[in-house]
Backbone bond lengths (Angstrom), bond angles and torsions (degrees), N, CA, C in turn:
res aa  C-N    CA-C-N  psi(-1)  N-CA   C-N-CA  omega(-1)  CA-C   N-CA-C  phi
1 M - - - 1.459 - - 1.522 108.55 -
2 G 1.323 117.23 131.20 1.455 122.00 -178.19 1.508 112.56 -75.98
3 K 1.305 114.77 163.44 1.462 121.46 177.42 1.524 109.67 -75.26
4 N 1.328 115.46 151.66 1.456 121.85 -178.72 1.522 110.11 -92.69
5 I 1.326 115.96 123.59 1.456 121.88 179.86 1.525 108.99 -123.86
6 L 1.323 115.55 127.94 1.454 122.17 173.34 1.523 107.43 -95.57
7 V 1.323 116.58 120.69 1.458 122.53 178.69 1.527 107.55 -102.74
8 V 1.332 115.94 119.80 1.463 120.82 -178.85 1.524 107.85 -111.52
9 E 1.315 115.53 106.80 1.464 121.51 -174.89 1.525 108.72 -153.24
10 D 1.329 117.38 129.86 1.458 120.46 -179.08 1.530 113.49 -96.10
11 S 1.310 117.98 -11.26 1.462 121.15 179.36 1.526 110.13 -93.00
12 P 1.351 118.02 119.73 1.465 120.07 177.87 1.533 112.48 -58.38
13 T 1.318 117.26 -36.86 1.466 120.96 179.23 1.516 111.08 -64.44
14 E 1.320 116.75 -49.06 1.470 120.55 179.36 1.521 111.05 -64.33
15 L 1.327 117.04 -37.99 1.467 120.77 178.55 1.528 110.32 -61.88
16 T 1.311 116.96 -40.88 1.466 120.78 177.67 1.527 110.78 -61.95
17 L 1.328 117.60 -42.86 1.464 121.11 178.78 1.531 111.39 -63.33
18 I 1.318 116.68 -40.41 1.465 120.65 178.88 1.533 109.88 -65.78
19 K 1.333 116.59 -45.09 1.473 120.34 178.23 1.521 110.65 -58.32
20 Q 1.336 117.00 -43.70 1.464 120.89 179.44 1.527 110.91 -61.43
21 A 1.320 116.89 -39.63 1.461 120.53 179.89 1.529 111.31 -65.31
22 L 1.324 116.74 -35.37 1.470 121.17 -173.84 1.521 114.01 -93.44
23 Q 1.326 117.80 -9.70 1.464 120.21 -172.18 1.523 114.23 -64.04
24 T 1.323 117.60 -22.34 1.467 119.37 -178.61 1.526 112.58 -80.78
25 K 1.308 116.46 -9.45 1.467 120.79 -179.06 1.516 110.16 -105.29
26 N 1.314 115.72 162.65 1.459 121.25 -177.52 1.535 111.05 -93.53
27 Y 1.336 116.25 54.11 1.458 120.58 178.72 1.524 109.68 -92.98
28 N 1.322 115.69 144.02 1.461 121.58 172.15 1.523 106.55 -92.77
29 L 1.322 116.34 112.58 1.456 120.76 -174.33 1.518 111.82 -103.05
30 T 1.330 115.12 136.93 1.458 122.00 167.85 1.521 105.99 -126.07
31 Y 1.331 115.42 163.75 1.456 119.28 -170.94 1.521 111.66 -134.10
32 A 1.327 114.07 150.58 1.460 122.50 171.54 1.521 106.76 -141.11
33 S 1.330 116.61 147.55 1.457 119.36 -176.78 1.523 114.17 -115.68
34 D 1.333 117.50 2.60 1.466 120.22 173.74 1.528 109.56 -150.24
35 G 1.308 115.84 168.51 1.460 120.81 -174.40 1.515 114.78 -63.43
36 E 1.317 116.56 -40.79 1.465 119.45 -179.52 1.529 111.73 -67.06
37 E 1.319 116.13 -41.17 1.469 120.24 177.37 1.532 110.15 -64.29
38 A 1.321 116.70 -37.10 1.470 121.11 178.57 1.518 111.24 -61.24
39 I 1.309 116.62 -45.69 1.478 120.54 179.86 1.523 110.28 -64.19
40 A 1.330 116.90 -43.55 1.466 120.39 -179.78 1.528 110.97 -62.27
41 K 1.327 117.69 -46.19 1.465 120.36 -178.78 1.521 111.79 -69.06
42 A 1.325 117.33 -39.42 1.468 119.84 178.89 1.519 110.57 -63.26
43 T 1.313 117.16 -41.17 1.461 121.80 -179.46 1.525 111.32 -67.98
44 K 1.326 116.28 -39.32 1.462 120.90 -178.50 1.526 111.91 -76.13
45 D 1.346 116.99 -46.65 1.460 121.37 -171.20 1.525 114.91 -92.96
46 L 1.335 117.77 -21.70 1.469 122.99 -177.32 1.537 111.59 47.57
47 P 1.334 116.64 63.93 1.474 119.90 -179.50 1.525 111.68 -65.82
48 D 1.333 116.19 164.59 1.457 120.84 177.15 1.526 111.25 -75.20
49 L 1.331 115.92 -28.15 1.460 121.88 -175.10 1.516 109.29 -153.20
50 I 1.337 115.61 147.46 1.459 121.14 174.19 1.522 108.35 -122.81
51 L 1.334 116.06 126.37 1.465 122.27 168.95 1.521 105.13 -95.95
52 L 1.321 116.73 114.26 1.459 121.38 -166.84 1.520 111.79 -123.76
53 D 1.331 116.18 117.82 1.457 120.88 173.15 1.531 108.01 -70.46
54 V 1.316 116.95 155.81 1.463 120.77 178.18 1.525 110.87 -90.57
55 V 1.320 117.14 -43.75 1.464 121.00 -177.69 1.528 108.39 -87.59
56 L 1.332 114.70 102.59 1.466 121.73 -176.30 1.524 110.29 -137.38
57 P 1.333 117.52 155.19 1.462 119.96 171.54 1.530 111.31 -71.70
58 K 1.302 115.83 156.97 1.471 127.11 173.36 1.526 113.34 73.34
59 K 1.317 119.09 -55.72 1.469 123.58 173.47 1.513 106.70 -141.80
60 N 1.337 116.75 134.07 1.466 117.07 179.86 1.533 110.47 -78.74
61 G 1.316 115.06 168.95 1.461 120.39 -175.83 1.521 113.85 -61.80
62 F 1.320 117.59 -33.01 1.470 120.19 176.52 1.529 110.06 -62.91
63 Q 1.344 116.72 -44.11 1.460 120.91 179.74 1.530 111.10 -65.48
64 V 1.321 115.94 -41.96 1.471 120.52 178.99 1.526 109.82 -62.30
65 C 1.318 116.15 -47.99 1.462 121.24 -179.17 1.527 110.79 -58.05
66 R 1.325 115.91 -49.86 1.470 120.26 -179.57 1.519 111.08 -58.50
67 Q 1.342 116.75 -45.16 1.463 119.85 -178.82 1.527 111.40 -63.59
68 L 1.331 117.13 -44.48 1.463 119.79 -179.25 1.523 111.92 -67.10
69 K 1.326 117.32 -38.10 1.467 120.75 -177.36 1.531 113.03 -77.61
70 T 1.335 117.47 -13.30 1.468 120.03 177.92 1.530 112.14 -107.67
71 T 1.322 116.88 10.56 1.457 122.00 177.49 1.529 108.00 -109.35
72 A 1.309 116.82 128.15 1.466 121.73 -173.99 1.535 112.18 -53.50
73 Q 1.307 117.42 -42.72 1.468 121.91 -175.21 1.529 112.56 -66.43
74 T 1.337 117.97 -30.06 1.468 120.81 -172.56 1.533 113.96 -118.05
75 K 1.302 117.91 1.66 1.474 120.47 -172.38 1.523 114.17 -63.68
76 D 1.315 118.20 -23.53 1.464 120.53 -178.16 1.528 114.27 -93.35
77 I 1.331 117.41 -2.29 1.464 120.20 176.85 1.529 108.22 -69.54
78 K 1.308 116.69 130.48 1.460 121.47 178.54 1.532 108.87 -74.39
79 I 1.332 115.92 136.99 1.460 121.41 -178.72 1.518 109.72 -126.88
80 I 1.331 114.72 125.51 1.460 121.43 172.97 1.525 106.89 -110.40
81 L 1.324 116.00 115.71 1.460 119.36 173.71 1.527 107.29 -76.69
82 L 1.309 116.10 125.45 1.459 122.79 -177.07 1.526 106.19 -123.83
83 T 1.336 116.74 102.65 1.453 119.95 -167.14 1.519 113.38 -147.97
84 S 1.317 114.94 160.75 1.467 120.51 174.15 1.524 111.34 -85.41
85 K 1.316 117.83 -7.65 1.474 121.26 178.57 1.532 107.74 -74.14
86 N 1.337 115.37 108.21 1.466 119.13 -170.41 1.527 114.82 -116.07
87 Q 1.304 117.96 16.14 1.465 120.63 176.87 1.529 109.84 -78.83
88 E 1.316 116.06 149.61 1.476 119.77 177.79 1.525 111.25 -57.60
89 S 1.335 116.77 -36.61 1.468 119.58 179.77 1.527 111.11 -65.07
90 D 1.335 117.41 -34.63 1.466 120.29 176.93 1.527 110.30 -64.50
91 K 1.324 115.57 -46.02 1.468 119.81 178.93 1.526 109.99 -62.27
92 F 1.331 116.72 -42.92 1.465 120.94 178.59 1.523 110.33 -56.27
93 W 1.340 116.87 -50.41 1.463 120.11 -177.65 1.527 112.16 -68.62
94 G 1.302 116.91 -33.85 1.461 119.48 176.82 1.522 111.84 -62.75
95 M 1.318 115.58 -45.87 1.466 119.62 179.38 1.539 110.49 -69.05
96 K 1.317 116.27 -34.97 1.470 120.94 178.49 1.529 111.10 -63.73
97 Q 1.332 117.31 -29.67 1.468 121.35 179.24 1.526 112.17 -79.98
98 G 1.335 116.97 -6.82 1.459 119.97 175.59 1.518 115.24 111.96
99 A 1.329 117.98 4.52 1.465 119.66 179.58 1.528 110.22 -61.00
100 D 1.302 115.94 144.94 1.464 120.94 178.62 1.529 111.16 -85.75
101 E 1.328 116.08 -23.27 1.471 120.50 -178.57 1.520 107.77 -157.24
102 Y 1.333 116.04 155.14 1.464 122.23 179.65 1.520 107.25 -131.69
103 V 1.332 117.07 114.85 1.459 122.61 -177.72 1.526 107.93 -120.05
104 T 1.332 116.33 132.55 1.456 119.21 -179.37 1.528 111.64 -98.55
105 K 1.319 113.96 149.71 1.456 122.56 174.58 1.524 107.00 -92.49
106 P 1.302 119.22 148.98 1.458 125.55 -4.88 1.525 110.68 -71.60
107 F 1.294 116.53 147.82 1.460 121.94 -178.69 1.516 109.64 -112.55
108 K 1.321 115.70 157.29 1.461 121.40 171.63 1.527 106.58 -92.16
109 N 1.319 116.78 134.35 1.461 120.85 -176.65 1.527 112.29 -53.01
110 D 1.326 117.10 -46.36 1.466 120.48 -178.49 1.529 111.40 -61.70
111 D 1.320 116.80 -39.93 1.466 120.38 179.58 1.525 111.08 -66.05
112 L 1.333 116.60 -42.35 1.455 119.85 178.52 1.527 110.76 -63.78
113 L 1.322 116.96 -43.54 1.471 120.41 179.76 1.528 111.53 -63.36
114 K 1.315 117.86 -38.97 1.473 120.97 177.31 1.520 110.85 -64.69
115 T 1.316 116.54 -40.45 1.468 120.46 178.90 1.521 110.02 -64.66
116 I 1.314 116.99 -46.18 1.466 120.90 178.81 1.525 110.55 -60.64
117 A 1.324 116.91 -41.93 1.474 121.38 -178.09 1.524 112.36 -60.79
118 K 1.324 118.32 -25.34 1.464 120.63 177.34 1.525 112.36 -66.84
119 Y 1.328 116.81 -21.40 1.459 120.73 -171.76 1.522 115.11 -115.13
120 V 1.327 118.08 -14.31 1.475 118.96 179.54 1.512 110.42 -127.04
């Protein structure tokens, strides 16, 4: 049985690229397209890993990450921020919110898979 990964991405194009990268592995994928939906699904499903975009409707990825990492039920879920925000300050704030890893877009499929493999 594959590991459960919640993919939080509001761009259909980016979501397709992420799906293509992960299709060769036996991961069980669920999806959310905004910050509030991400928190609800993470709390309900308790995935093994969350791939979380930063720029999202309703709540941004930094807010989602902070909320999940400061809630007892979800604090141990591994979170990889996967975003086009590539400034050092963005990475700093992402890690400060509790992210386990920060990956910038565009990504190479092999690099993303290696990063995911460290956590699931």
